[in-house]
VOPAGU-2260 file (C-alpha; in pm, 1 decimal, decimal comma):
REM VOPAGU-2260
SITE   aa  ch    i         X         Y         Z
SITE  MET   A    0    1886,0   -4510,3   -2314,2
SITE  ILE   A    1    1698,6   -4375,6   -2012,9
SITE  VAL   A    2    1439,9   -4110,4   -2103,2
SITE  ILE   A    3    1332,4   -3870,7   -1827,9
SITE  GLY   A    4    1017,6   -3665,4   -1875,0
SITE  ILE   A    5    1038,3   -3325,3   -1704,8
SITE  THR   A    6     706,0   -3157,3   -1631,1
SITE  GLY   A    7     561,3   -2882,7   -1414,3
SITE  GLY   A    8     374,7   -2556,8   -1432,0
SITE  VAL   A    9     493,6   -2223,6   -1567,9
SITE  GLY   A   10     750,3   -2062,0   -1336,8
SITE  ALA   A   11     838,2   -2387,9   -1157,0
SITE  GLY   A   12    1195,9   -2376,2   -1289,2
SITE  LYS   A   13    1204,0   -2651,3   -1552,5
SITE  SER   A   14    1463,5   -2466,1   -1765,9
SITE  GLN   A   15    1701,6   -2437,6   -1470,2
SITE  ILE   A   16    1664,0   -2812,8   -1407,1
SITE  LEU   A   17    1732,7   -2898,0   -1773,5
SITE  ASP   A   18    2038,4   -2671,0   -1780,8
SITE  TRP   A   19    2180,0   -2845,7   -1473,0
SITE  LEU   A   20    2115,8   -3194,4   -1616,2
SITE  LYS   A   21    2297,5   -3094,2   -1934,3
SITE  GLN   A   22    2584,7   -2913,1   -1760,4
SITE  ARG   A   23    2647,9   -3153,4   -1470,9
SITE  TRP   A   24    2529,5   -3486,2   -1618,0
SITE  LYS   A   25    2569,2   -3430,7   -1996,5
SITE  VAL   A   26    2201,2   -3514,6   -2050,5
SITE  PRO   A   27    2072,6   -3370,1   -2380,7
SITE  PHE   A   28    1715,6   -3244,9   -2374,9
SITE  ILE   A   29    1422,2   -3185,1   -2606,8
SITE  ARG   A   30    1163,5   -2916,1   -2532,8
SITE  THR   A   31     823,8   -3001,6   -2679,5
SITE  ASP   A   32     742,3   -2627,6   -2708,5
SITE  ASP   A   33    1040,9   -2582,7   -2941,5
SITE  THR   A   34     938,2   -2891,1   -3139,8
SITE  ALA   A   35     583,2   -2753,3   -3172,5
SITE  LYS   A   36     716,5   -2414,3   -3291,8
SITE  LYS   A   37     921,1   -2585,7   -3564,1
SITE  LEU   A   38     613,8   -2782,7   -3675,1
SITE  MET   A   39     424,9   -2450,6   -3709,0
SITE  GLU   A   40     670,6   -2305,5   -3960,2
SITE  PRO   A   41     548,0   -2255,8   -4319,2
SITE  GLY   A   42     568,7   -2580,2   -4514,7
SITE  GLN   A   43     542,4   -2800,6   -4205,1
SITE  GLU   A   44     248,7   -3034,5   -4138,1
SITE  GLY   A   45     134,9   -2856,0   -3819,6
SITE  TYR   A   46     126,1   -2522,5   -4002,2
SITE  ARG   A   47     -78,2   -2666,1   -4289,0
SITE  GLN   A   48    -339,3   -2824,8   -4059,3
SITE  VAL   A   49    -376,0   -2523,4   -3826,6
SITE  ILE   A   50    -428,7   -2286,8   -4123,8
SITE  GLN   A   51    -684,8   -2530,6   -4262,6
SITE  VAL   A   52    -885,6   -2504,9   -3937,8
SITE  PHE   A   53    -841,3   -2136,8   -3843,2
SITE  GLY   A   54    -782,7   -1970,6   -4179,3
SITE  LYS   A   55    -554,1   -1681,7   -4269,4
SITE  SER   A   56    -662,3   -1457,6   -3978,8
SITE  ILE   A   57    -370,6   -1594,4   -3771,5
SITE  VAL   A   58    -108,4   -1547,0   -4045,5
SITE  ASN   A   59     145,7   -1261,8   -4069,2
SITE  PRO   A   60     214,7   -1083,1   -4402,6
SITE  ASP   A   61     528,4   -1301,7   -4442,8
SITE  GLU   A   62     306,9   -1616,4   -4422,3
SITE  SER   A   63     438,7   -1717,0   -4076,8
SITE  ILE   A   64     184,8   -1785,0   -3802,2
SITE  CYS   A   65     116,8   -1482,3   -3583,7
SITE  ARG   A   66     198,9   -1635,7   -3245,1
SITE  PRO   A   67      25,7   -1365,0   -3033,4
SITE  ALA   A   68    -295,8   -1406,8   -3239,1
SITE  LEU   A   69    -286,8   -1785,3   -3201,7
SITE  ALA   A   70    -201,7   -1760,1   -2829,2
SITE  LYS   A   71    -490,6   -1519,1   -2770,1
SITE  LEU   A   72    -726,6   -1750,8   -2955,7
SITE  ILE   A   73    -630,2   -2062,5   -2758,6
SITE  PHE   A   74    -613,1   -1893,6   -2418,2
SITE  GLN   A   75    -961,1   -1746,3   -2455,8
SITE  ASN   A   76   -1134,3   -2033,3   -2632,0
SITE  GLU   A   77   -1119,1   -2386,4   -2491,3
SITE  GLU   A   78   -1258,7   -2543,7   -2809,1
SITE  ALA   A   79    -987,5   -2373,9   -3019,5
SITE  ARG   A   80    -722,3   -2486,9   -2768,9
SITE  ASN   A   81    -847,8   -2846,9   -2797,3
SITE  GLN   A   82    -841,4   -2827,9   -3178,1
SITE  VAL   A   83    -481,8   -2699,9   -3181,9
SITE  ASN   A   84    -380,1   -2970,6   -2931,6
SITE  GLN   A   85    -544,0   -3245,1   -3139,9
SITE  ILE   A   86    -343,0   -3129,2   -3440,8
SITE  THR   A   87      -7,1   -3062,6   -3276,5
SITE  HIS   A   88      28,0   -3324,6   -3000,5
SITE  PRO   A   89      53,3   -3635,8   -3225,1
SITE  LEU   A   90     293,3   -3453,1   -3460,2
SITE  VAL   A   91     508,7   -3332,4   -3169,3
SITE  TRP   A   92     537,4   -3674,9   -3005,1
SITE  ASN   A   93     622,5   -3840,1   -3339,2
SITE  ARG   A   94     902,9   -3586,7   -3390,8
SITE  VAL   A   95    1026,2   -3630,4   -3030,6
SITE  LYS   A   96    1032,5   -4008,8   -3080,4
SITE  GLU   A   97    1251,0   -3962,9   -3391,8
SITE  GLU   A   98    1486,4   -3728,8   -3203,1
SITE  LEU   A   99    1517,2   -3973,8   -2911,8
SITE  GLU   A  100    1595,4   -4259,8   -3152,0
SITE  ASP   A  101    1866,1   -4039,0   -3302,7
SITE  LEU   A  102    2018,3   -3965,8   -2956,9
SITE  ALA   A  103    2007,6   -4337,4   -2865,2
SITE  SER   A  104    2190,2   -4424,1   -3188,2
SITE  GLN   A  105    2462,9   -4173,8   -3087,8
SITE  GLY   A  106    2516,0   -4372,2   -2766,3
SITE  CYS   A  107    2353,6   -4133,3   -2514,8
SITE  ARG   A  108    2297,1   -4295,5   -2174,6
SITE  ALA   A  109    2013,6   -4060,6   -2079,1
SITE  ALA   A  110    1801,4   -3786,3   -2237,1
SITE  ALA   A  111    1530,3   -3555,3   -2105,0
SITE  VAL   A  112    1203,1   -3443,4   -2262,6
SITE  GLU   A  113    1043,4   -3129,8   -2118,8
SITE  SER   A  114     669,3   -3079,5   -2157,9
SITE  ALA   A  115     391,6   -2912,1   -1959,0
SITE  VAL   A  116     162,2   -3193,2   -2079,0
SITE  PHE   A  117     236,9   -3565,2   -2112,7
SITE  ASP   A  118     -48,4   -3750,2   -2278,8
SITE  THR   A  119     -33,6   -4129,1   -2313,8
SITE  SER   A  120     186,5   -4121,4   -2624,7
SITE  GLY   A  121     427,2   -3876,7   -2457,9
SITE  ALA   A  122     438,9   -4069,9   -2132,3
SITE  ALA   A  123     502,3   -4394,0   -2324,6
SITE  LEU   A  124     834,4   -4253,9   -2450,9
SITE  CYS   A  125     963,8   -4194,3   -2096,6
SITE  GLY   A  126    1102,0   -4436,9   -1841,3
SITE  GLN   A  127    1026,3   -4186,4   -1563,3
SITE  ILE   A  128     848,0   -3853,6   -1533,1
SITE  TRP   A  129     983,0   -3595,0   -1288,7
SITE  TYR   A  130     749,8   -3322,1   -1165,8
SITE  VAL   A  131     923,4   -2991,0   -1092,2
SITE  TYR   A  132     721,8   -2846,7    -804,6
SITE  ALA   A  133     725,6   -2495,0    -661,3
SITE  PRO   A  134     448,0   -2326,6    -458,7
SITE  GLU   A  135     219,3   -2099,3    -660,7
SITE  GLU   A  136     334,5   -1781,0    -483,8
SITE  VAL   A  137     699,3   -1863,8    -565,3
SITE  ARG   A  138     609,6   -1924,4    -930,1
SITE  ILE   A  139     422,3   -1592,3    -950,4
SITE  GLN   A  140     720,0   -1405,3    -799,6
SITE  ARG   A  141     954,8   -1567,2   -1054,7
SITE  LEU   A  142     727,6   -1486,7   -1350,7
SITE  LYS   A  143     694,7   -1123,4   -1241,9
SITE  LYS   A  144    1070,4   -1086,2   -1186,2
SITE  ASP   A  145    1203,2   -1289,0   -1484,0
SITE  ARG   A  146     936,8   -1223,8   -1748,9
SITE  GLY   A  147     775,1    -899,8   -1631,5
SITE  TYR   A  148     427,1   -1056,0   -1618,7
SITE  SER   A  149     138,0    -894,5   -1431,4
SITE  GLN   A  150     -33,7   -1074,4   -1142,2
SITE  GLU   A  151    -337,9   -1122,6   -1366,8
SITE  ARG   A  152    -135,1   -1280,2   -1648,9
SITE  CYS   A  153      45,2   -1513,4   -1404,2
SITE  LEU   A  154    -282,9   -1636,5   -1254,8
SITE  SER   A  155    -440,0   -1679,3   -1599,7
SITE  MET   A  156    -146,9   -1890,8   -1722,5
SITE  ILE   A  157    -134,5   -2101,3   -1405,3
SITE  SER   A  158    -509,6   -2169,2   -1416,4
SITE  SER   A  159    -489,0   -2283,3   -1781,2
SITE  GLN   A  160    -238,6   -2558,9   -1688,5
SITE  ASN   A  161    -264,0   -2885,7   -1495,0
SITE  THR   A  162    -325,0   -2867,8   -1121,2
SITE  ASP   A  163     -59,1   -2974,4    -871,2
SITE  GLN   A  164    -248,5   -3302,8    -819,0
SITE  GLN   A  165    -271,6   -3372,7   -1193,6
SITE  PHE   A  166     105,9   -3329,4   -1224,8
SITE  ARG   A  167     164,9   -3555,9    -923,6
SITE  ASP   A  168     -67,3   -3824,2   -1066,0
SITE  ILE   A  169     145,5   -3873,8   -1379,8
SITE  SER   A  170     488,0   -3841,9   -1213,4
SITE  SER   A  171     720,7   -4101,7   -1067,1
SITE  GLN   A  172     943,5   -3846,9    -887,9
SITE  ILE   A  173     891,1   -3498,1    -741,6
SITE  ILE   A  174    1164,4   -3233,4    -746,1
SITE  ASP   A  175    1095,2   -2966,2    -485,1
SITE  ASN   A  176    1221,3   -2646,1    -647,7
SITE  GLY   A  177    1058,0   -2406,1    -403,5
SITE  GLY   A  178    1361,6   -2360,4    -178,7
SITE  SER   A  179    1727,6   -2287,4    -248,3
SITE  TRP   A  180    1894,0   -2388,1    -575,1
SITE  GLU   A  181    2158,8   -2576,5    -372,6
SITE  GLN   A  182    1888,1   -2802,0    -223,9
SITE  THR   A  183    1741,1   -2862,2    -570,2
SITE  LYS   A  184    2081,3   -2956,9    -714,7
SITE  LYS   A  185    2135,1   -3208,4    -433,2
SITE  GLN   A  186    1800,7   -3373,7    -515,3
SITE  LEU   A  187    1884,6   -3385,7    -886,9
SITE  ASP   A  188    2231,2   -3528,6    -832,4
SITE  GLN   A  189    2091,9   -3799,8    -605,9
SITE  MET   A  190    1821,9   -3888,0    -861,4
SITE  MET   A  191    2074,6   -3904,6   -1144,7
SITE  GLN   A  192    2312,3   -4122,3    -939,3
SITE  ASN   A  193    2024,0   -4361,8    -870,8
SITE  ILE   A  194    1927,4   -4378,1   -1238,5
SITE  LEU   A  195    2279,0   -4431,5   -1371,7
SITE  ALA   A  196    2391,0   -4672,5   -1097,5
């Protein structure tokens, strides 16, 4: 089975790309954010370890993790962000590996894994990594329109992620998603034809 990593910054259009791969090419996908959320549910290993480090101050009355409190903590504190990453990343990639093995056993020809960050263990699971690129001003416009974010919040999120060069350094292909959706679909279809040929 061919595994395609899909990466890029917030607002670049990764979801749109995944939806097209699934709709047009029947490529199932795994989002590492969703995997991480599941691992943070009460009773899961990620939950247990994060509570051990940060205590009950980030827990809701129903024992679930208060996502806004955790997000605030990791966006404002680099050390806290590193601690959360050290806990969650290995757990996430182990779970993704299991899910990919499951898809391969079902006879899937290709699958996609979407992540804003591919460390060595994540990259090792993928045959290729595709970087979804869009200029910063386009991404900001999308985030304001689609998510209602302020200029300040957009810039803060963008600056907390990899730079354009860092994304390019780990990627084998670049999808330019800064123009029309028709142009993007043409690129994707060509890339998929090449992979499946």
